[in-house]
VOBA-1610 file (N, C-alpha, C; in pm, whole numbers, padded with zeros to 5 digits, always signed):
BEGIN
Met+02166-01708+01545Met+02020-01691+01602Met+01915-01768+01550Ala+01846-01816+01638Ala+01737-01899+01584Ala+01636-01802+01513Gly+01581-01881+01403Gly+01484-01785+01325Gly+01551-01698+01232Ser+01689-01707+01199Ser+01738-01641+01111Ser+01725-01689+00971Val+01750-01637+00836Val+01710-01690+00716Val+01864-01764+00686Ala+01829-01886+00681Ala+01951-01982+00626Ala+02079-01955+00721Gly+02046-01947+00846Gly+02150-01926+00931Gly+02213-01807+00953Gly+02166-01720+00856Gly+02251-01563+00872Gly+02172-01483+00943Thr+02184-01349+00922Thr+02135-01242+01000Thr+01979-01232+00963Pro+01884-01226+01056Pro+01732-01213+01028Pro+01707-01092+00931Asp+01612-01098+00825Asp+01576-00996+00744Asp+01412-01025+00732Gly+01372-00947+00624Gly+01228-00961+00586Gly+01201-01095+00570Trp+01298-01165+00511Trp+01254-01328+00482Trp+01180-01394+00605Leu+01239-01349+00724Leu+01181-01437+00852Leu+01041-01392+00859Leu+00999-01272+00816Leu+00848-01237+00850Leu+00788-01308+00734Ala+00819-01320+00608Ala+00784-01375+00488Ala+00745-01511+00536Arg+00837-01588+00576Arg+00838-01744+00621Arg+00730-01768+00720Ser+00705-01658+00825Ser+00622-01674+00949Ser+00487-01666+00882Leu+00478-01572+00782Leu+00336-01585+00739Leu+00294-01674+00655Arg+00391-01738+00565Arg+00357-01821+00481Arg+00351-01975+00574Leu+00427-02004+00663Leu+00420-02117+00754Leu+00405-02093+00889Pro+00309-02053+00942Pro+00291-01997+01104Pro+00351-02128+01202Glu+00332-02215+01181Glu+00390-02317+01279Glu+00548-02317+01292Cys+00619-02264+01171Cys+00751-02260+01192Cys+00798-02166+01299Val+00740-02079+01352Val+00753-01999+01463Val+00785-02059+01592Arg+00739-02182+01615Arg+00750-02276+01715Arg+00933-02290+01739Ala+00997-02267+01636Ala+01139-02288+01646Ala+01216-02183+01692Leu+01141-02065+01703Leu+01216-01956+01731Leu+01267-01956+01899Asp+01376-01882+01900Asp+01414-01851+02033Asp+01396-01716+02072Ala+01441-01658+02195Ala+01409-01505+02228Ala+01466-01423+02119Gly+01578-01435+02082Gly+01616-01351+01967Gly+01551-01359+01826Gly+01496-01467+01811Gly+01417-01488+01686Gly+01298-01425+01692Trp+01234-01437+01824Trp+01109-01354+01840Trp+01125-01202+01845Thr+01225-01152+01904Thr+01245-01014+01895Thr+01285-00967+01738Ala+01359-01044+01663Ala+01346-00994+01538Ala+01235-01024+01447Leu+01163-01125+01462Leu+01021-01122+01406Leu+00936-01030+01427Leu+00907-00998+01546Leu+00818-00888+01584Leu+00871-00735+01536Ala+00992-00714+01558Ala+01056-00575+01512Ala+01039-00576+01376Ile+01072-00665+01286Ile+01037-00652+01166Ile+00888-00627+01119Ala+00813-00714+01171Ala+00667-00688+01133Ala+00610-00580+01181Arg+00661-00503+01300Arg+00630-00369+01316Arg+00683-00273+01204Ala+00788-00290+01178Ala+00863-00192+01092Ala+00782-00193+00971Glu+00759-00316+00916Glu+00690-00323+00807Glu+00530-00294+00810Gln+00496-00249+00921Gln+00357-00241+00941Gln+00261-00350+00907Met+00319-00470+00952Met+00248-00584+00957Met+00226-00694+01068Ile+00245-00614+01192Ile+00227-00678+01310Ile+00079-00733+01339Gly-00015-00655+01276Gly-00153-00725+01290Gly-00187-00837+01205Thr-00129-00811+01087Thr-00119-00940+00995Thr-00082-01059+01063Leu+00059-01041+01097Leu+00121-01154+01164Leu+00045-01199+01303Ala-00009-01114+01368Ala-00100-01171+01475Ala-00226-01252+01443Trp-00287-01221+01326Trp-00396-01262+01257Trp-00347-01414+01216Arg-00229-01422+01156Arg-00187-01545+01105Arg-00150-01634+01194Leu-00085-01588+01316Leu-00044-01673+01428Leu-00139-01699+01519Asp-00283-01672+01523Asp-00401-01686+01600Asp-00396-01846+01621Gly-00392-01864+01745Gly-00415-02036+01759Gly-00286-02127+01760Val-00176-02037+01730Val-00051-02118+01755Val+00026-02085+01869Ala+00055-02203+01925Ala+00136-02177+02069Ala+00262-02108+02055Val+00246-01971+02141Val+00393-01888+02142Val+00410-01876+02284Pro+00527-01806+02324Pro+00554-01768+02447Pro+00458-01675+02512Pro+00428-01675+02641Pro+00324-01595+02692Pro+00348-01453+02653Gly+00470-01398+02671Gly+00499-01259+02646Gly+00469-01218+02485Val+00477-01317+02424Val+00468-01296+02264Val+00308-01289+02231Ala+00243-01378+02316Ala+00105-01376+02318Ala+00041-01262+02357Arg+00089-01201+02452Arg+00039-01061+02477Arg+00044-00960+02370Ile+00164-00961+02322Ile+00192-00875+02208Ile+00109-00899+02116Leu+00081-01003+02051Leu+00022-01037+01947Leu-00150-01007+01996Ala-00176-01040+02088Ala-00332-00987+02138Ala-00344-00858+02141Ala-00248-00780+02176Ala-00263-00635+02173Ala-00273-00573+01997Ala-00186-00646+01940Ala-00177-00614+01796Ala-00324-00659+01728Arg-00390-00769+01761Arg-00504-00773+01722Arg-00632-00680+01755Ala-00608-00630+01881Ala-00706-00555+01923Ala-00701-00424+01854Ser-00536-00380+01823Ser-00508-00257+01753Ser-00550-00255+01598Ala-00567-00385+01552Ala-00597-00378+01416Ala-00737-00357+01403Glu-00809-00428+01495Glu-00954-00416+01520Glu-01004-00275+01498Gln-00943-00195+01627Gln-00987-00070+01626Gln-00956+00020+01493Gly-00838-00023+01434Gly-00804+00050+01311Gly-00911+00043+01216Arg-00958-00111+01203Arg-01069-00141+01110Arg-01210-00050+01123Ile-01233-00039+01258Ile-01351+00038+01290Ile-01339+00192+01258Val-01213+00253+01292Val-01181+00379+01255Val-01183+00405+01100Ala-01142+00312+01024Ala-01115+00332+00869Ala-01248+00315+00824Leu-01351+00210+00864Leu-01488+00220+00809Leu-01571+00358+00833Trp-01518+00398+00965Trp-01598+00531+01007Trp-01572+00649+00910Glu-01442+00640+00873Glu-01373+00753+00792Glu-01451+00748+00645Ala-01453+00616+00589Ala-01528+00606+00467Ala-01656+00641+00475Glu-01739+00616+00584Glu-01879+00650+00578Glu-01902+00787+00613Ala-01787+00860+00663Ala-01798+01009+00685Ala-01790+01091+00546Ala-01691+00999+00476Ala-01669+01055+00333Ala-01796+01042+00243Arg-01863+00936+00265Arg-01958+00898+00183Arg-02091+00998+00230Arg-02091+01047+00362Arg-02200+01141+00380Arg-02179+01263+00331Ala-02040+01303+00338Ala-01998+01439+00282Ala-02021+01443+00116Leu-02015+01327+00058Leu-02013+01344-00087Leu-02153+01288-00166Ala-02223+01230-00084Ala-02362+01175-00105Ala-02430+01277-00191Pro-02463+01415-00133Pro-02538+01504-00228Pro-02488+01511-00362Leu-02363+01479-00396Leu-02314+01499-00558Leu-02342+01396-00638Gly-02396+01280-00590Gly-02430+01176-00662Gly-02311+01098-00717Val-02185+01097-00658Val-02069+01051-00717Val-02036+00929-00657Arg-01985+00858-00750Arg-01949+00705-00691Arg-01809+00716-00627Val-01813+00671-00497Val-01699+00680-00429Val-01631+00530-00399Val-01517+00529-00466Val-01454+00400-00469Val-01358+00408-00368Leu-01362+00311-00276Leu-01243+00291-00169Leu-01115+00215-00225Leu-00997+00268-00176Leu-00873+00182-00218Leu-00811+00149-00105Lys-00719+00041-00143Lys-00614+00008-00056Lys-00678-00068+00071Gly-00638-00040+00188Gly-00678-00109+00313Gly-00809-00096+00349Thr-00875+00037+00335Thr-00999+00049+00364Thr-01109-00041+00283Ala-01061-00049+00123Ala-01148-00118+00045Ala-01142-00281+00104Phe-01013-00339+00165Phe-01011-00453+00187Phe-01111-00492+00303Val-01087-00413+00397Val-01193-00427+00512Val-01353-00390+00497Ala-01361-00304+00408Ala-01503-00278+00384Ala-01577-00371+00312Ala-01474-00460+00222Ala-01520-00570+00140Ala-01516-00723+00221Asp-01462-00708+00329Asp-01436-00838+00413Asp-01356-00913+00351Leu-01242-00886+00297Leu-01168-00951+00222Leu-01037-01026+00306Leu-00960-01112+00269Leu-00869-01175+00332Leu-00761-01098+00343Ala-00724-00994+00231Ala-00628-00901+00260Ala-00630-00786+00366Gly-00773-00790+00419Gly-00783-00692+00537Gly-00772-00751+00687Gln-00745-00883+00682Gln-00739-00952+00803Gln-00597-00887+00893Gly-00621-00810+00992Gly-00526-00753+01050Gly-00443-00640+00978Arg-00486-00594+00883Arg-00433-00503+00773Arg-00412-00375+00865Ser-00277-00319+00845Ser-00268-00180+00902Ser-00316-00079+00808Ile-00416+00024+00852Ile-00474+00119+00744Ile-00437+00254+00799Gly-00367+00320+00696Gly-00338+00470+00739Gly-00436+00560+00671Asp-00405+00636+00563Asp-00502+00748+00530Asp-00606+00668+00446Leu-00741+00756+00441Leu-00837+00702+00351Leu-00811+00725+00211Asp-00794+00632+00122Asp-00781+00662-00007Asp-00934+00628-00089Ile-00960+00747-00184Ile-01061+00714-00232Ile-01033+00747-00387Leu-01111+00689-00476Leu-01115+00715-00632Leu-01242+00761-00680Val-01236+00890-00758Val-01359+00947-00808Val-01329+01016-00944Pro-01419+01036-01019Pro-01410+01064-01173Pro-01328+01212-01166Arg-01243+01221-01254Arg-01166+01339-01259Arg-01257+01484-01282Asp-01355+01471-01348Asp-01428+01593-01369Asp-01527+01628-01245Thr-01516+01538-01157Thr-01583+01581-01018Thr-01508+01628-00918Leu-01371+01650-00938Leu-01283+01684-00854Leu-01314+01823-00778Asp-01338+01920-00834Asp-01380+02040-00788Asp-01494+02037-00689Ala-01602+01958-00735Ala-01710+01964-00653Ala-01679+01861-00520Val-01605+01758-00552Val-01573+01664-00444Val-01485+01768-00326Glu-01388+01833-00374Glu-01285+01911-00300Glu-01382+01999-00222Ala-01460+02095-00273Ala-01574+02159-00184Ala-01634+02116-00104Ala-01692+01990-00128Ala-01806+01909-00032Ala-01700+01878+00093Leu-01588+01811+00058Leu-01501+01783+00174Leu-01449+01892+00269Ile-01415+02002+00206Ile-01385+02105+00289Ile-01516+02157+00373Gly-01618+02184+00314Gly-01753+02208+00372Gly-01797+02103+00501Ala-01729+02001+00492Ala-01754+01868+00584Ala-01648+01880+00688Gly-01543+01961+00687Gly-01441+01981+00795Gly-01288+01935+00755Trp-01277+01912+00611Trp-01120+01879+00572Trp-01078+01982+00552Glu-00933+01997+00570Glu-00846+02104+00551Glu-00719+02053+00474Trp-00658+02159+00406Trp-00544+02121+00333Trp-00419+02110+00412Val-00338+02007+00390Val-00220+01961+00461Val-00086+02036+00394Lys-00094+02075+00262Lys+00012+02141+00197Lys-00007+02274+00167Pro+00000+02379+00245Pro-00044+02504+00184Pro+00059+02567+00097Asp+00174+02519+00067Asp+00237+02576-00012Asp+00208+02591-00159Pro+00205+02719-00241Pro+00127+02716-00360Pro+00210+02626-00465Tyr+00352+02602-00451Tyr+00415+02526-00548Tyr+00354+02369-00556Asp+00351+02335-00434Asp+00300+02183-00404Asp+00158+02167-00456Asp+00081+02283-00410Asp-00051+02274-00439Asp-00073+02261-00608Ala-00001+02365-00695Ala-00009+02354-00806Ala+00041+02229-00882Tyr+00158+02169-00816Tyr+00211+02056-00854Tyr+00094+01936-00858Tyr+00039+01914-00744Tyr-00048+01813-00712Tyr-00162+01831-00812Arg-00208+01939-00845Arg-00318+01971-00925Arg-00295+01940-01083Gln-00170+01996-01114Gln-00142+01965-01273Gln-00094+01829-01314Trp-00010+01754-01217Trp+00074+01656-01262Trp+00034+01518-01183Met-00033+01525-01074Met-00048+01410-00977Met-00165+01344-01007His-00189+01227-00970His-00298+01128-00973His-00416+01176-00870Glu-00385+01256-00784Glu-00461+01279-00656Glu-00457+01434-00632Leu-00555+01467-00555Leu-00569+01611-00496Leu-00437+01604-00393Pro-00407+01751-00345Pro-00323+01760-00243Pro-00397+01684-00112Pro-00314+01625-00029Pro-00401+01549+00074Pro-00466+01662+00174Leu-00571+01612+00252Leu-00663+01667+00325Leu-00649+01600+00474Ile-00675+01667+00576Ile-00700+01620+00724Ile-00827+01652+00761His-00882+01602+00844His-01008+01650+00922His-00963+01737+01055Arg-01031+01855+01065Arg-00984+01935+01154Arg-01011+01886+01275Asp-01119+01794+01316Asp-01148+01741+01439Asp-01108+01616+01460Arg-01104+01511+01364Arg-01052+01364+01381Arg-00908+01356+01356Asp-00865+01453+01278Asp-00695+01434+01257Asp-00682+01311+01175Arg-00783+01299+01074Arg-00767+01176+00992Arg-00750+01231+00835Met-00663+01170+00757Met-00626+01223+00614Met-00706+01159+00518Ile-00729+01225+00403Ile-00802+01163+00307Ile-00731+01204+00183Asp-00696+01107+00097Asp-00625+01120-00025Asp-00732+01095-00142Val-00757+01194-00223Val-00864+01194-00342Val-00796+01161-00470His-00817+01036-00508His-00760+01004-00662His-00854+01037-00741His-00788+01060-00874His-00882+01029-01020His-00821+00937-01091Thr-00702+00890-01066Thr-00652+00770-01127Thr-00551+00704-01035Ile-00463+00593-01087Ile-00378+00524-00994Ile-00236+00552-01020Leu-00190+00629-01128Leu-00053+00656-01142Leu-00063+00813-01167Pro+00062+00880-01126Pro+00078+01030-01181Pro+00048+01041-01312Leu+00004+01160-01345Leu-00011+01213-01499Leu+00114+01199-01563Thr+00229+01224-01494Thr+00363+01234-01562Thr+00415+01086-01585Ala+00362+00985-01535Ala+00430+00846-01558Ala+00416+00818-01687Arg+00494+00726-01733Arg+00488+00659-01876Arg+00372+00583-01900Ile+00309+00540-01799Ile+00202+00442-01814Ile+00073+00521-01763Thr-00034+00503-01859Thr-00175+00567-01825Thr-00282+00463-01800Pro-00301+00419-01704Pro-00430+00309-01677Pro-00545+00376-01700Asp-00645+00303-01726Asp-00779+00344-01768Asp-00869+00369-01659Ala-00870+00488-01589Ala-00920+00528-01484Ala-01103+00527-01505Ala-01159+00531-01616Ala-01291+00528-01643Ala-01342+00375-01624Val-01239+00281-01673Val-01288+00142-01635Val-01283+00090-01496Leu-01183+00129-01445Leu-01166+00136-01287Leu-01275+00155-01225Leu-01336+00275-01250Leu-01439+00351-01188Leu-01580+00249-01232Ala-01600+00227-01351Ala-01712+00146-01408Ala-01732+00007-01367Asp-01637-00057-01337Asp-01624-00207-01295Asp-01612-00208-01153Ala-01628-00110-01084Ala-01598-00116-00932Ala-01730-00193-00860Ile-01713-00230-00744Ile-01814-00329-00705Ile-01863-00271-00576Glu-02006-00258-00562Glu-02036-00196-00442Glu-02038-00295-00316Val-01966-00234-00205Val-01940-00324-00077Val-02017-00278+00024Ala-02080-00167+00016Ala-02172-00101+00142Ala-02249-00019+00057Pro-02367+00031+00127Pro-02466+00135+00058Pro-02375+00261+00016Gly-02378+00294-00087Gly-02316+00416-00114Gly-02155+00417-00131Leu-02094+00297-00117Leu-01943+00267-00110Leu-01909+00156-00216Trp-01781+00189-00279Trp-01764+00081-00365Trp-01621+00056-00349Ala-01569-00053-00407Ala-01434-00082-00411Ala-01377-00138-00571Leu-01260-00134-00607Leu-01238-00187-00733Leu-01270-00333-00730Ser-01272-00385-00862Ser-01295-00523-00898Ser-01163-00579-00831Pro-01177-00731-00820Pro-01063-00801-00740Pro-00923-00789-00857Thr-00961-00792-00981Thr-00857-00787-01096Thr-00794-00655-01055Asp-00856-00543-01045Asp-00822-00410-01049Asp-00735-00391-00940Met-00790-00440-00833Met-00703-00464-00690Met-00584-00490-00720Ile-00544-00589-00770Ile-00425-00639-00800Ile-00361-00568-00880Val-00410-00502-01005Val-00358-00426-01088Val-00294-00295-01016His-00376-00232-00915His-00347-00117-00858His-00233-00130-00743Ala-00229-00264-00683Ala-00110-00294-00595Ala+00021-00316-00658Ala+00004-00368-00799Ala+00136-00368-00890Ala+00160-00230-00923Ala+00061-00137-00961Ala+00107-00033-01007Ala+00188+00070-00902His+00129+00057-00780His+00176+00147-00668His+00293+00095-00636Leu+00326-00043-00632Leu+00450-00081-00622Leu+00569-00072-00710Phe+00544-00089-00834Phe+00657-00111-00924Phe+00649+00007-01059Ala+00529+00089-01051Ala+00538+00171-01151Ala+00540+00339-01110Asp+00557+00343-00945Asp+00531+00488-00909Asp+00639+00486-00785Gly+00624+00398-00702Gly+00705+00421-00552Gly+00847+00354-00559Asp+00924+00355-00447Asp+01039+00313-00433Asp+01056+00180-00359Leu+00944+00103-00356Leu+00923-00029-00280Leu+00897-00024-00155Ala+00890+00088-00084Ala+00850+00113+00068Ala+00727+00038+00086Gly+00711-00052+00188Gly+00589-00109+00223Gly+00556-00228+00136Gly+00679-00271+00041Gly+00664-00388-00040Gly+00614-00515+00004Met+00663-00541+00133Met+00607-00676+00204Met+00469-00651+00206Arg+00396-00556+00259Arg+00254-00568+00288Arg+00179-00552+00175Asn+00246-00469+00054Asn+00169-00475-00059Asn+00161-00606-00139Leu+00277-00683-00129Leu+00277-00814-00198Leu+00217-00919-00109Trp+00187-00893+00037Trp+00087-00982+00091Trp-00048-00973+00053Asp-00092-00827+00029Asp-00226-00791-00041Asp-00250-00862-00154Val-00147-00858-00263Val-00124-00958-00396Val-00164-01104-00353His-00080-01154-00267His-00104-01301-00221His-00221-01333-00184Cys-00290-01257-00102Cys-00427-01277-00041Cys-00526-01264-00135Leu-00527-01171-00231Leu-00632-01162-00340Leu-00617-01261-00442Ile-00492-01309-00484Ile-00499-01430-00567Ile-00537-01536-00520Asp-00500-01568-00368Asp-00548-01665-00302Asp-00722-01674-00292Gln-00765-01566-00280Gln-00925-01571-00278Gln-00985-01558-00405Phe-00927-01500-00509Phe-01005-01506-00606Phe-00925-01543-00756Gly-00821-01600-00736Gly-00753-01650-00854Gly-00692-01558-00946Thr-00646-01583-01071Thr-00606-01478-01177Thr-00684-01490-01301Asp-00804-01535-01293Asp-00890-01557-01417Asp-00899-01392-01456Gly-00870-01376-01578Gly-00881-01248-01649Gly-00791-01141-01614Leu-00702-01184-01506Leu-00600-01093-01474Leu-00482-01037-01583Ala-00462-01116-01666Ala-00363-01093-01769Ala-00420-00997-01880Ala-00548-01012-01898Ala-00613-00931-02004Ala-00635-00803-01945Arg-00684-00793-01826Arg-00678-00681-01726Arg-00555-00601-01732Ala-00442-00647-01690Ala-00322-00583-01675Ala-00300-00522-01819Ala-00319-00599-01917Ala-00295-00559-02035Ala-00353-00420-02094His-00479-00423-02046His-00581-00316-02087His-00518-00189-02015His-00450-00213-01898His-00416-00086-01811His-00273-00043-01851Ser-00202-00120-01945Ser-00069-00128-01974Ser+00024-00135-01864Leu+00008-00240-01787Leu+00053-00284-01663Leu+00111-00441-01677Ser+00089-00489-01782Ser+00150-00645-01792Ser+00263-00657-01708Arg+00376-00600-01722Arg+00507-00630-01684Arg+00509-00599-01534Glu+00428-00502-01479Glu+00427-00482-01340Glu+00352-00587-01257Val+00225-00612-01308Val+00152-00728-01258Val+00222-00864-01249Ala+00285-00897-01377Ala+00370-01029-01371Ala+00462-01031-01269Arg+00560-00924-01249Arg+00636-00904-01146Arg+00576-00922-01014Ala+00472-00857-00981Ala+00400-00876-00846Ala+00343-01021-00826Leu+00316-01094-00920Leu+00266-01238-00903Leu+00417-01293-00886Arg+00509-01294-00935Arg+00661-01356-00916Arg+00703-01339-00782Leu+00707-01223-00737Leu+00750-01176-00605Leu+00652-01210-00478Ala+00522-01210-00510Ala+00437-01250-00418Ala+00453-01393-00400Ala+00452-01475-00497Ala+00500-01618-00482Ala+00633-01661-00417Ala+00716-01567-00456Ala+00868-01589-00384Ala+00855-01589-00231Leu+00785-01452-00203Leu+00769-01431-00064Leu+00673-01538+00017Tyr+00558-01539-00019Tyr+00457-01598+00042Tyr+00395-01755-00013Gly+00445-01788-00123Gly+00393-01915-00183Gly+00507-01988-00220Glu+00499-02082-00313Glu+00598-02159-00360Glu+00676-02135-00491Gly+00664-02012-00517Gly+00702-01982-00655Gly+00864-01974-00676Asp+00914-02024-00779Asp+01045-02020-00798Asp+01096-01986-00947Gly+01021-01899-01007Gly+01011-01868-01136Gly+01078-01726-01153Arg+01139-01662-01029Arg+01187-01540-01046Arg+01316-01505-01121Thr+01316-01399-01194Thr+01425-01352-01264Thr+01538-01287-01188Leu+01638-01283-01256Leu+01769-01216-01202Leu+01722-01077-01144Leu+01652-00985-01204Leu+01617-00869-01172Leu+01520-00870-01053Asp+01446-00967-01056Asp+01356-00985-00916Asp+01429-01000-00797Gly+01541-01065-00805Gly+01635-01061-00709Gly+01647-00947-00633Ala+01703-00841-00718Ala+01730-00701-00675Ala+01600-00647-00600Tyr+01463-00667-00649Tyr+01361-00622-00588Tyr+01342-00689-00463Leu+01365-00810-00435Leu+01340-00892-00320Leu+01462-00834-00226Arg+01576-00796-00273Arg+01666-00764-00184Arg+01628-00615-00115Arg+01569-00530-00195Arg+01526-00418-00138Arg+01399-00437-00054Ile+01309-00517-00095Ile+01187-00532-00011Ile+01214-00601+00125Thr+01299-00708+00143Thr+01333-00753+00269Thr+01450-00672+00344Ala+01488-00566+00328Ala+01587-00493+00388Ala+01575-00456+00526Arg+01573-00545+00601Arg+01566-00512+00755Arg+01662-00587+00828Asp+01688-00537+00950Asp+01797-00601+01024Asp+01692-00666+01164Gly+01765-00737+01249Gly+01689-00810+01353Gly+01611-00724+01440Trp+01650-00587+01429Trp+01566-00466+01510Trp+01460-00393+01446Gly+01453-00443+01323Gly+01363-00378+01230Gly+01417-00260+01178Arg+01531-00217+01167Arg+01607-00107+01113Arg+01609-00131+00959Ala+01618-00044+00881Ala+01644-00038+00732Ala+01784-00066+00709Thr+01818-00168+00601Thr+01950-00211+00581Thr+01952-00185+00413Arg+02079-00212+00376Arg+02111-00214+00228Arg+02096-00084+00185Pro+02166+00033+00241Pro+02137+00166+00197Pro+02143+00202+00031Phe+02263+00110-00005Phe+02290+00161-00156Phe+02146+00102-00242Thr+02101-00031-00213Thr+02001-00075-00261Thr+01865+00012-00259Arg+01839+00061-00141Arg+01733+00145-00113Arg+01753+00284-00193Gln+01860+00354-00185Gln+01882+00483-00270Gln+01850+00449-00409Thr+01927+00323-00458Thr+01890+00312-00599Thr+01750+00284-00652Phe+01662+00224-00562Phe+01519+00228-00584Phe+01465+00364-00585Tyr+01530+00428-00475Tyr+01440+00577-00458Tyr+01463+00667-00586Val+01582+00650-00643Val+01622+00729-00755Val+01535+00662-00878Arg+01530+00542-00886Arg+01443+00504-00970Arg+01299+00542-00973Ser+01246+00542-00849Ser+01099+00588-00854Ser+01087+00730-00889His+01192+00818-00870His+01165+00965-00924His+01174+00951-01082Gly+01248+00861-01140Gly+01267+00849-01280Gly+01109+00816-01335Leu+01045+00717-01261Leu+00928+00663-01322Leu+00829+00776-01327Arg+00813+00852-01222Arg+00706+00943-01198Arg+00728+01069-01314Met+00844+01100-01387Met+00825+01224-01455Met+00971+01212-01547Pro+00942+01272-01665Pro+01056+01269-01747Pro+01197+01354-01711Pro+01299+01328-01740Pro+01434+01378-01682Pro+01437+01534-01650Ala+01387+01589-01774Ala+01393+01746-01752Ala+01285+01798-01654Met+01185+01751-01681Met+01072+01770-01568Met+01114+01765-01437Leu+01194+01630-01403Leu+01233+01581-01280Leu+01338+01692-01224Ala+01408+01737-01317Ala+01553+01824-01285Ala+01475+01957-01247Arg+01377+01993-01314Arg+01315+02136-01276Arg+01244+02110-01140His+01199+02013-01105His+01119+01990-01011His+01196+01986-00876Leu+01302+01899-00882Leu+01390+01866-00780Leu+01465+02036-00746Trp+01525+02082-00858Trp+01574+02215-00826Trp+01497+02321-00750Thr+01359+02341-00804Thr+01241+02399-00727Thr+01238+02371-00587Lys+01236+02233-00549Lys+01207+02191-00429Lys+01351+02211-00344Trp+01460+02191-00387Trp+01586+02227-00316Trp+01599+02381-00273Arg+01550+02460-00379Arg+01561+02608-00337Arg+01451+02650-00213Lys+01341+02572-00220Lys+01251+02579-00127Lys+01280+02503+00006Gly+01390+02416+00023Gly+01443+02359+00126Gly+01337+02216+00160Gly+01268+02155+00058Gly+01183+02068+00097Gly+01192+01949-00025Ala+01142+01833+00007Ala+01164+01733-00108Ala+01045+01733-00208Gly+00933+01768-00159Gly+00826+01788-00255Gly+00747+01633-00277Pro+00642+01659-00347Pro+00557+01553-00373Pro+00613+01435-00432Ala+00700+01452-00504Ala+00789+01337-00597Ala+00862+01245-00516Ser+00887+01296-00376Ser+00975+01224-00311Ser+00889+01120-00221Gly+00746+01118-00240Gly+00659+01014-00178Gly+00669+01023-00018
//
């Protein structure tokens, strides 16, 4: 199939190469385009792909799909910024610094990483000692709890890096209120006070992490917490942030947050996927195999690799004895629980 990787079955590498070298898509046949668009949708990067291919000659049917993706991404940007403003208004009386995270931060700061970016929930970071007041203000402004189960509620409040998720009763939009960037049960403890103190105001009353802390956060989320779901998108974020801001001060910042290994891996894998990096380690290959695990219809592949990283993510989040108790409790209740992500 044209557009496949090294003549084999298409996987996430097809999307990575198209983002890195947009002109290469001219060689795709119908099957190649089907694979590329399906993988981009599955990875929630169709808007990013549409932005990268803007101005590249593509078949008429593809052009319509990409135009729709650009329009959808723009609508998503507007909605995300409005949700951020709604949160700012709700929390303004508290005098709390509201730090935007992830996609909303990228678009609010008008960064390259925000171009075409798919944005889901609103993620914010606030000081831990303000959580009670923040919670009360948001509930007063129309947000409601998503997880009514007492065990889940207690688990989030005692062990997680965020409050239980909230959803607005009128707008049906979720907000995740973080007080740090990794679960309290994790082996690594980033300096949340420094994250907040060095944030940059990107709009009146709204802040974003510094560029180096944005990279650190992306690496922490991908390699010290999760099962690599969304890895292609997260590494694209890292690639864009490095392209825009460079790496000055990044090593020292990563060391301060005890995330040097994770940040170094993020740099290597982002370069492998989207740059010209060739310094990957043997273990990096396993990460890339998981991150690019899609077929030509966008379906998940490599189940053993995915399951391995899923189990690994649980081990990163809490010690074995605690994990066993948690999974036993959730099994008895018939649910996967917060630790399943």
